[in-house]
C-alpha positions in Angstrom: -4.0 -1.4 -19.6 -7.2 -3.3 -20.1 -10.1 -4.2 -17.7 -12.4 -6.9 -19.0 -16.2 -6.8 -18.6 -17.9 -8.3 -15.5 -21.3 -9.8 -14.6 -23.8 -8.1 -12.5 -23.9 -9.5 -9.0 -26.5 -12.2 -8.5 -27.4 -12.5 -12.1 -26.1 -14.4 -15.1 -26.3 -11.5 -17.5 -23.2 -9.7 -18.7 -23.1 -6.1 -17.7 -21.3 -3.2 -19.4 -17.5 -3.2 -19.0 -16.0 -1.7 -15.9 -15.0 2.0 -16.5 -11.4 1.9 -17.6 -9.1 2.2 -20.5 -10.2 0.9 -23.9 -8.3 -2.2 -25.1 -5.0 -1.2 -26.7 -4.7 -2.2 -30.3 -2.2 -5.0 -30.9 -0.3 -2.8 -33.3 0.3 -0.2 -30.7 4.0 0.2 -29.7 5.0 -1.4 -26.4 7.3 1.4 -25.5 6.1 4.4 -23.6 5.2 7.4 -25.7 4.5 11.0 -24.7 0.7 11.5 -24.0 -1.3 13.4 -26.5 -2.9 16.5 -24.9 -6.6 16.1 -24.4 -8.4 19.0 -26.0 -11.4 18.7 -23.8 -11.7 21.1 -20.8 -11.1 19.6 -17.4 -14.8 20.3 -16.5 -16.2 18.2 -19.3 -17.7 14.8 -18.4 -15.2 12.0 -18.7 -16.2 9.1 -20.9 -15.8 5.7 -19.3 -15.8 7.0 -15.8 -18.3 6.3 -13.0 -20.3 9.5 -12.2 -20.0 8.7 -8.5 -16.3 8.0 -8.8 -15.2 10.9 -6.4 -17.5 9.6 -3.7 -16.1 6.0 -4.2 -12.7 7.6 -3.8 -13.7 9.2 -0.5 -15.1 6.0 0.9 -12.0 4.1 -0.1 -9.6 6.7 1.2 -11.3 6.7 4.6 -10.3 3.0 5.0 -6.8 3.8 3.9 -6.6 6.8 6.4 -7.7 4.6 9.3 -5.5 1.7 8.6 -2.4 3.8 8.3 -3.3 6.1 11.2 -3.7 3.2 13.6 -0.3 2.0 12.5 1.4 5.2 13.6 -0.7 6.8 16.3 -0.4 3.9 18.7 3.4 4.5 19.1 2.7 7.8 21.0 0.3 6.0 23.4 2.8 3.5 24.7 3.6 5.3 28.0 -0.1 5.8 28.7 -0.9 2.1 27.9 2.0 1.0 30.1 0.7 3.2 33.0 -2.7 1.4 32.8 -1.1 -2.1 32.5 1.6 -1.7 35.0 2.5 -5.4 35.1 3.3 -5.5 31.4 6.9 -5.5 30.2 8.3 -3.3 27.5 8.6 -6.3 25.3 4.9 -7.1 25.8 3.8 -3.6 25.1 5.7 -3.6 21.8 3.4 -6.3 20.5 0.5 -3.8 20.6 2.2 -2.3 17.6 4.0 -5.4 16.1 1.0 -7.7 16.1 -0.9 -5.3 13.8 2.1 -4.7 11.6 3.0 -8.3 11.1 -0.5 -9.5 10.5 -1.2 -6.7 8.0 1.9 -7.5 6.0 1.3 -11.3 6.0 -2.3 -11.2 4.9 -2.3 -8.4 2.2 -1.8 -10.8 -0.7 -4.1 -13.7 0.4 -6.8 -11.1 1.4 -6.5 -9.5 -2.1 -6.9 -12.8 -3.8 -10.0 -13.6 -1.6 -11.6 -10.3 -2.5 -11.0 -11.0 -6.3 -12.9 -14.3 -5.8 -15.7 -13.3 -3.5 -16.3 -9.7 -4.5 -14.5 -6.5 -3.7 -17.4 -4.6 -2.5 -18.5 -7.4 -0.1 -14.9 -7.8 1.2 -14.4 -4.1 1.7 -17.6 -3.7 3.7 -17.0 -6.8 5.8 -13.4 -5.6 6.4 -14.5 -2.2 7.5 -17.1 -3.6 9.8 -14.6 -5.9 11.4 -12.1 -3.1 11.7 -14.7 -1.0 13.6 -15.6 -3.9 16.0 -11.9 -4.6 16.6 -11.3 -0.9 17.3 -14.0 -1.0 20.0 -12.4 -4.2 21.4 -9.1 -2.3 21.6 -10.7 0.6 23.4 -12.5 -1.6 25.9 -9.5 -4.0 26.5 -9.4 -5.0 30.2 -5.8 -6.2 30.0 -2.8 -6.3 27.7 -3.6 -9.8 26.3 -7.0 -8.6 25.2 -5.6 -5.5 23.6 -3.0 -7.5 21.6 -5.7 -10.0 20.4 -7.9 -7.1 19.3 -4.9 -5.6 17.4 -4.5 -8.9 15.6 -8.1 -8.7 14.5 -7.6 -5.1 13.4 -4.6 -6.2 11.3 -6.8 -8.9 9.6 -9.4 -6.3 8.8 -6.8 -3.8 7.5 -5.3 -6.4 5.2 -8.7 -6.8 3.7 -9.7 -3.2 3.1 -6.3 -1.7 2.1 -5.8 -3.6 -1.2 -9.5 -3.8 -1.9 -9.9 0.0 -1.6 -7.4 0.6 -4.4 -9.0 -2.1 -6.6 -12.4 -0.4 -6.1 -11.0 3.1 -7.0 -9.0 2.3 -10.2 -12.0 0.9 -12.3 -14.1 3.9 -11.3 -11.9 6.4 -13.1 -11.0 6.8 -16.8 -7.3 6.6 -17.6 -6.8 10.3 -17.8 -8.0 10.7 -14.2 -6.3 7.8 -12.6 -3.1 9.6 -11.7 -5.1 12.3 -9.8 -7.3 9.7 -8.1 -4.4 7.5 -6.9 -2.6 10.8 -6.0 -5.5 11.6 -3.6 -5.5 8.1 -2.3 -1.8 8.1 -1.5 -1.9 11.7 -0.2 -4.4 10.5 2.4 -1.9 7.7 3.4 0.9 10.3 3.7 -1.2 12.6 5.8 -2.3 9.8 8.1 1.4 8.6 8.5 2.6 12.1 9.2 -0.1 13.3 11.4 -0.2 10.1 13.4 2.1 11.4 16.2 0.0 14.6 16.5 -3.4 12.9 16.5 -2.1 10.2 18.8 -0.6 12.7 21.2 -3.9 14.7 21.4 -6.1 11.7 21.9 -3.7 10.0 24.4 -3.7 13.3 26.4 -7.5 12.5 27.0 -7.3 8.7 27.3 -5.3 6.4 25.0 -8.5 4.4 24.4 -9.8 7.2 22.3 -7.2 6.4 19.7 -9.2 3.3 18.9 -12.8 4.4 19.9 -12.7 7.4 17.6 -12.6 4.8 14.7 -16.1 3.5 15.4 -18.2 6.4 14.1 -15.9 6.9 11.1 -16.3 3.2 10.2 -20.0 3.4 10.6 -20.2 6.3 8.2 -18.0 4.6 5.7 -20.0 1.4 5.7 -23.3 3.2 5.3 -21.9 5.3 2.4 -20.3 2.2 0.9 -23.5 0.4 0.8 -25.0 3.1 -1.3 -22.1 4.1 -3.4 -19.7 1.2 -4.1 -20.3 -0.7 -7.4 -22.1 -4.0 -7.1 -19.8 -5.8 -9.6 -19.4 -9.5 -9.3 -15.8 -10.8 -9.2 -14.5 -11.7 -12.7 -13.6 -15.3 -12.5 -11.6 -17.3 -14.8 -14.6 -19.1 -16.1 -16.3 -15.8 -16.9 -13.5 -13.6 -18.2 -13.0 -13.5 -21.9 -9.4 -14.5 -21.6 -7.5 -17.4 -23.2 -7.2 -20.6 -21.2 -3.8 -21.2 -19.6 -2.0 -24.2 -20.8 -1.8 -25.8 -17.3 -5.4 -25.0 -16.4 -8.1 -27.6 -16.7 -10.9 -27.0 -19.3 -14.2 -28.5 -20.2 -15.5 -28.8 -23.8 -18.8 -27.2 -24.6 -21.1 -28.8 -27.1 -21.3 -27.0 -30.4 -24.8 -25.6 -31.3 -24.4 -26.3 -35.0 -22.9 -29.3 -36.7 -19.5 -28.8 -38.1 -18.7 -26.0 -35.6 -15.4 -26.2 -33.7 -16.1 -27.0 -30.0 -15.5 -24.1 -27.6 -13.3 -24.7 -24.5 -14.1 -22.8 -21.4 -11.7 -22.4 -18.5 -12.7 -24.2 -15.3 -13.7 -22.4 -12.2 -10.7 -20.9 -10.3 -9.5 -23.1 -7.5 -8.3 -22.0 -4.0 -4.7 -22.5 -3.1 -4.5 -23.3 0.6 -0.9 -24.4 0.6 0.2 -21.4 -1.4 -1.7 -19.1 1.0 0.0 -20.8 4.0 3.5 -20.4 2.4 2.8 -16.7 1.7 1.7 -16.2 5.3 4.7 -18.0 6.7 7.1 -16.2 4.4 5.8 -12.7 4.9 5.0 -13.2 8.6 8.5 -14.6 9.5 10.4 -12.0 7.5 8.4 -9.1 8.9 8.7 -10.5 12.5 12.5 -10.7 12.0 12.7 -7.1 10.8 10.4 -5.7 13.4 11.8 -7.5 16.4 15.5 -7.5 15.4 16.3 -4.1 17.2 15.0 -5.6 20.4 16.2 -9.2 20.0 19.5 -8.3 18.4 20.4 -8.7 14.7 22.5 -11.8 15.4 20.2 -13.3 18.1 19.0 -16.9 17.6 15.4 -15.9 17.4 16.1 -13.3 14.7 18.2 -15.7 12.6 15.5 -18.4 13.1 12.7 -16.2 11.8 14.9 -15.2 8.9 15.7 -18.8 8.1 12.1 -19.9 8.2 11.1 -16.9 6.0 13.8 -17.7 3.3 13.0 -21.4 3.3 9.2 -20.8 3.0 9.8 -18.2 0.3 11.8 -20.7 -1.8 9.0 -23.3 -1.3 6.4 -20.8 -2.3 8.3 -19.7 -5.4 8.5 -23.4 -6.5 4.8 -24.0 -5.5 3.3 -21.2 -7.6 5.1 -22.3 -10.6 3.4 -25.7 -10.5 0.0 -24.9 -9.2 -2.7 -24.4 -11.9 -4.1 -21.4 -10.1 -1.8 -20.2 -7.4 -2.5 -17.6 -4.8 0.1 -15.3 -6.5 0.2 -16.1 -10.2 3.7 -15.6 -11.7 1.9 -14.2 -14.8 1.4 -11.0 -12.7 5.2 -10.3 -13.0 5.2 -10.8 -16.7 3.7 -7.4 -16.9 6.9 -5.3 -16.9 5.2 -2.1 -15.6 3.7 -4.0 -12.6 6.9 -5.7 -11.7 8.9 -2.5 -11.9 6.3 -0.7 -9.8 6.5 -3.4 -7.1 10.3 -3.1 -6.9 10.2 0.7 -7.1 7.8 0.9 -4.2 9.9 -1.4 -2.1 12.9 0.9 -2.6 10.9 4.0 -2.2 9.4 2.9 1.2 12.9 1.8 2.4 13.8 5.5 2.0 10.4 6.8 3.1 10.4 5.0 6.5 14.0 5.8 7.2 13.4 9.5 6.4 10.3 9.7 8.6 11.9 8.0 11.6 15.2 10.0 11.2 13.2 13.2 11.1 11.4 12.2 14.4 14.7 11.4 16.0 16.2 14.8 14.8 13.3 16.8 16.2 12.8 15.0 19.5 16.4 13.9 20.2 19.0 16.3 18.7 16.8 19.4 18.9 14.8 18.4 22.0 11.3 19.1 20.6 8.3 17.9 22.5 6.2 15.3 20.9 3.5 17.8 19.8 6.1 20.2 18.4 7.8 17.5 16.6 4.5 16.5 14.9 3.9 20.1 13.9 7.5 20.3 12.6 7.0 17.4 10.1 3.6 18.8 9.0 5.0 20.6 5.9 5.6 17.1 4.4 2.0 15.9 4.3 0.8 19.4 3.4 3.1 19.4 0.3 1.9 15.9 -0.6 -1.7 17.2 -0.6 -0.9 20.1 -2.9 1.2 18.1 -5.3 -1.2 15.2 -5.4 -4.0 17.5 -6.4 -1.9 18.5 -9.4 -0.4 15.1 -10.1 -2.8 14.1 -12.8 -2.0 17.2 -14.9 1.7 16.9 -14.2 1.7 13.2 -15.2 -0.3 13.9 -18.3 2.1 16.7 -19.3 5.3 14.8 -18.6 4.3 11.2 -19.1 4.2 8.5 -16.4 7.8 7.6 -16.6 9.1 11.1 -16.4 6.7 12.0 -13.7 7.9 9.0 -11.5 11.5 9.9 -12.1 11.0 13.5 -11.2 9.3 12.4 -8.0 12.0 10.0 -7.0 14.7 12.6 -7.8 13.0 15.1 -5.6 12.7 12.5 -2.9 16.4 11.7 -3.2 17.2 15.4 -2.8 15.5 15.6 0.6 18.1 13.6 2.7 20.9 15.1 0.6 19.7 18.5 1.6 19.8 17.6 5.3 23.3 16.2 4.8 24.5 19.5 3.7 22.3 22.0 5.7 21.0 20.4 8.9 22.9 21.2 12.0 22.8 20.7 15.8 20.8 23.8 16.5 17.1 23.5 16.7 16.1 27.2 16.7 13.5 28.5 14.2 15.9 29.9 11.7 17.9 26.7 11.4 14.7 24.7 11.0 13.5 27.0 8.2 16.8 26.9 6.2 18.2 23.5 7.2 15.3 21.2 7.4 12.1 22.6 5.9 13.3 22.6 2.3 14.0 18.9 2.6 10.5 18.2 3.9 9.0 20.1 0.9 11.2 18.1 -1.5 10.1 14.9 0.2 6.4 16.0 -0.2 6.9 16.7 -3.9 8.5 13.3 -4.4 5.8 11.4 -2.6 3.0 13.3 -4.5 4.5 12.4 -7.8 6.1 9.0 -7.4 3.4 7.0 -5.4 0.4 7.7 -7.7 2.2 6.5 -10.8 3.5 3.3 -9.1 0.4 2.3 -7.3 -1.7 2.9 -10.4 0.3 0.1 -12.0 -2.2 -2.3 -10.5 -4.5 -1.1 -13.3 -2.2 -2.8 -15.8 -3.4 -6.1 -14.7 -6.7 -7.9 -15.8 -9.7 -7.0 -13.8 -9.9 -10.3 -12.1 -6.5 -9.8 -10.6 -6.9 -6.1 -9.4 -7.2 -6.8 -5.7 -4.4 -9.4 -5.5 -2.1 -7.1 -7.6 -2.9 -4.3 -5.2 -2.1 -6.6 -2.3 1.3 -7.2 -3.9 2.0 -3.5 -4.2 0.9 -3.0 -0.6 3.1 -5.7 0.6 6.0 -3.9 -1.2 5.0 -0.9 0.9 4.8 -2.8 4.2 8.0 -4.7 3.5 9.9 -1.6 2.5 8.7 0.2 5.6 9.7 -2.6 8.0 13.0 -3.1 6.3 13.7 0.7 6.2 13.3 1.0 9.9 15.4 -2.0 10.6 18.1 -0.8 8.2 18.1 2.7 9.8 18.6 1.2 13.3 21.6 -0.8 11.9 23.1 2.2 10.0 22.8 4.4 13.1 24.6 1.8 15.3 21.6 0.7 17.1 21.5 3.8 19.3 18.2 4.3 21.1 18.5 8.1 20.5 21.0 8.7 17.6 23.0 11.9 17.4 23.5 14.0 14.4 26.5 12.0 13.1 24.5 8.8 13.2 21.6 10.5 11.5 23.8 11.6 8.6 24.7 8.0 8.0 20.9 7.3 7.9 20.3 10.0 5.4 23.0 8.5 3.1 21.1 5.2 3.3 17.8 6.9 2.5 19.3 8.8 -0.5 20.7 5.5 -2.0 17.3 3.7 -1.5 15.5 6.6 -3.1 18.0 6.7 -6.0 17.2 3.0 -6.6 13.5 4.0 -6.8 14.4 6.6 -9.4 16.1 3.9 -11.4 12.9 1.8 -11.3 11.0 4.9 -12.5 13.3 5.3 -15.4 12.6 1.8 -16.7 8.9 1.9 -15.8 6.5 1.2 -18.7 2.7 1.2 -18.8 2.2 -0.8 -22.0 0.9 -4.3 -21.3 3.3 -7.0 -22.3 1.8 -9.3 -24.9 2.7 -12.4 -23.0 1.1 -11.1 -19.8 -2.1 -10.3 -21.7 -2.3 -13.8 -22.8 -2.5 -14.9 -19.2 
């Protein structure tokens, strides 16, 4: 893993390299080896790390928390929103959630690329400010159309801050701390997702508008802190990075200072890729819309099939385009790094299982066991609490076991959760049955999330510094795509029932276990060494 040096923003003078791993010698083996124990105490200063790194992590995690919370908490407010907008149909109300989900998924990669080009700090702060303004717009919405439009703007802002937050965190930490840092970052996401129903229920009991308005002071605090704490590093462009020129990239000769000296060739400035960006938007937007709307439209409905068809065709065109463009929105060279590609596929499979497990647990509590919304939220709370504990220890665990073994252990624990419910969960919802039949599975799921996600999301750090944000966007798109597909697949597996019974949920747990097992397989072949071919690009 190597992060090149950057230039200070607004100047032409090279600054010190971004904090990160030292360049790996070419003679180093490409295969993963067990880490060498670090003799220094944990309290010692860490060389190569930003002294304000934990504050940077806190600011970035705030953005992650808000983006995920607003994705989940709004579900609980649907009845209250419908009561305010009585003329709105159920299908219309569903777009309060779907507009945010679809826009967020579609823009993650283009927004990451834009952040790499224009500056991650600038993009993050502008995205946070836009998120706050959109939240106020949601809270003040006079009608449903206004609310949906404001949710679209929220989705745009979230697509900017989510990948940028990770790309700001990774360079601030030395390699030995990155697993812990990303563990905290992912734990915040897990807590936001799992606490969404509880927070949404409490705020909706006052007024559903508070779900959005409460974001404003949090965003203001994050922006003020970000202005003081976030590094002012200029984006590393292709004409600035000390990387070899791609064969298909234009270059301009530079006059040699001394006679007889070989002329030096410098890469041209990176070019935008509007067609590629459009194809990425159409592909991800169409496929996400098909997955999100299929339960309502029908899986064989013309609209569903039409969006699937458009997404597949656009995806094929996008794949052909990025191979020909000299500087595409998603460079195929990203996927020549084996660890990064494995992480993207592993996260896709993991979130297929994650979203299915979370939704199935909600159905189990509220449907089969008849829990209230608030009680159901409290019942699932051991999951995020376990994630918090395990994430705090993930750095030490990963250093002791190695990244590959840590990821496999996490995925195996996650696979064990739905298998436990298959064996132990029953139709009775009394306290004793919850403690013996469901709670152990929630703890196993928390252990899995706390170990697997930090390793896989940290794979963005395997990429060159100038591709950190777009690489983070690809990993986030795996998360969003897996989440949407997982929910859609669970609906299919459970027979499309609005409130599945225990028998249907058992089929859903089998699906989740299979998806989690695929994530474990991805962890087993995961490698952190940079591929030589990828480093050349």
